[in-house]
NUGUTI-252132 format. One record per residue (C-alpha): residue in three letters; y, x, z. Coordinates in steps of 0.2 Angstrom, whole numbers, always signed. Each point is the difference from the previous one (the first is absolute). Layout:
(pt "ALA"; (Y; X; Z))
...
***
This chain:
(pt "MET"; (+340; +558; +602))
(pt "ASN"; (-9; -13; +7))
(pt "ARG"; (-10; +9; +14))
(pt "ILE"; (+5; +2; +20))
(pt "ALA"; (+1; +14; +10))
(pt "PHE"; (+2; +4; +18))
(pt "VAL"; (+8; +16; +6))
(pt "GLY"; (-3; +2; +18))
(pt "SER"; (-13; +3; +16))
(pt "LYS"; (-18; +0; -4))
(pt "ARG"; (-4; -12; +14))
(pt "LEU"; (+11; -15; -11))
(pt "GLY"; (-6; +7; -17))
(pt "ILE"; (-18; -4; +2))
(pt "LEU"; (+4; -16; +5))
(pt "LEU"; (+12; -2; -17))
(pt "LYS"; (-14; +9; -10))
(pt "SER"; (-10; -13; +4))
(pt "PHE"; (+10; -14; -7))
(pt "GLY"; (-1; +12; -16))
(pt "ILE"; (+17; +9; +3))
(pt "GLU"; (+0; +19; -3))
(pt "MET"; (+2; +10; +14))
(pt "PHE"; (+10; +16; +1))
(pt "VAL"; (-1; +8; +21))
(pt "VAL"; (+16; +11; +3))
(pt "GLY"; (+2; +6; +20))
(pt "SER"; (+20; +4; -2))
(pt "ASN"; (+16; -4; -9))
(pt "VAL"; (-1; +14; -12))
(pt "GLU"; (-18; -3; -6))
(pt "PHE"; (+6; -19; +1))
(pt "ILE"; (+17; +4; -12))
(pt "SER"; (-10; +12; -12))
(pt "LYS"; (-16; -13; -2))
(pt "LEU"; (+13; -13; -2))
(pt "LYS"; (+8; +9; -14))
(pt "GLU"; (-16; +6; -9))
(pt "ILE"; (-6; -18; +0))
(pt "THR"; (+16; -8; -7))
(pt "LYS"; (+1; +13; -14))
(pt "THR"; (-15; -4; -6))
(pt "ASN"; (+5; -20; -4))
(pt "SER"; (-17; -6; +6))
(pt "TYR"; (+6; -10; +15))
(pt "GLY"; (+8; -17; -1))
(pt "ILE"; (+0; -1; +19))
(pt "ILE"; (+0; +15; +14))
(pt "LEU"; (-5; -5; +17))
(pt "THR"; (+5; +11; +18))
(pt "GLU"; (+2; -1; +15))
(pt "GLU"; (+15; -5; +11))
(pt "SER"; (+0; +20; +9))
(pt "TYR"; (+4; +6; -18))
(pt "ALA"; (+18; -10; +1))
(pt "SER"; (+10; +11; -1))
(pt "ALA"; (-8; +12; -14))
(pt "VAL"; (-2; -19; -10))
(pt "LYS"; (+18; -5; +3))
(pt "ASN"; (+8; +21; -8))
(pt "PHE"; (-14; +0; -15))
(pt "ILE"; (+7; -20; -3))
(pt "ALA"; (+16; +3; -1))
(pt "LYS"; (-2; +15; -11))
(pt "LYS"; (-13; -9; -11))
(pt "THR"; (+8; -6; -16))
(pt "SER"; (-14; -12; -8))
(pt "PRO"; (-3; -18; +7))
(pt "LEU"; (-20; +3; +1))
(pt "PRO"; (-9; +5; +7))
(pt "ALA"; (+2; -13; +14))
(pt "ILE"; (+1; +10; +16))
(pt "MET"; (-5; -11; +16))
(pt "MET"; (-3; +5; +19))
(pt "LEU"; (-12; -6; +10))
(pt "PRO"; (+2; -5; +20))
(pt "THR"; (-11; +7; +8))
(pt "ILE"; (-6; +1; +21))
(pt "GLU"; (+14; +13; +2))
(pt "SER"; (+14; -9; -9))
(pt "SER"; (+17; +2; +3))
(pt "GLY"; (+4; -14; -10))
(pt "GLU"; (+9; +9; -14))
(pt "THR"; (-11; -10; -14))
(pt "VAL"; (+8; -17; +7))
(pt "LYS"; (+19; +8; -3))
(pt "MET"; (-4; +7; -14))
(pt "ILE"; (-6; -18; -8))
(pt "GLY"; (+16; -8; +7))
(pt "GLU"; (+11; +14; -9))
(pt "VAL"; (-8; -3; -17))
(pt "VAL"; (-1; -22; +2))
(pt "GLU"; (+18; +5; +8))
(pt "LYS"; (+7; +10; -18))
(pt "ALA"; (-10; -14; -8))
(pt "ILE"; (+5; -16; +5))
(pt "GLY"; (+16; +7; +10))
(pt "ILE"; (-5; -5; +17))
(pt "ASN"; (-10; +6; +14))
(pt "ILE"; (-13; -13; +2))
(pt "LEU"; (-8; +11; +15))
(pt "GLY"; (+13; +3; +14))
(pt "LYS"; (+18; +2; +4))
(pt "THR"; (+12; +14; -12))
(pt "SER"; (+6; +14; +7))
(pt "GLY"; (+20; -10; +1))
(pt "GLY"; (-6; -12; +15))
(pt "ASN"; (-5; -15; -9))
***
């Protein structure tokens, strides 16, 4: 489980492949979820990278995920919506109890 995979567009996948990361090209949320389920069942990957454009699919998948590995991480792209930073902020807030990236919804 020491391998890294990327699931997303060919454009970003080719770049990551040059660093030794395995690439799985998908074109829709349905293909993305299907490929994510397929490669997580193999228990071959410790980290799965994807693009921010699949943020909603990633959130749904992570919510149903029961094991800590593989870690699924989103990479911001040119078309970024800010979901990556938001998700990192939520994880950090859960871990340390403080939102270090911005104001809370409580108006602080």
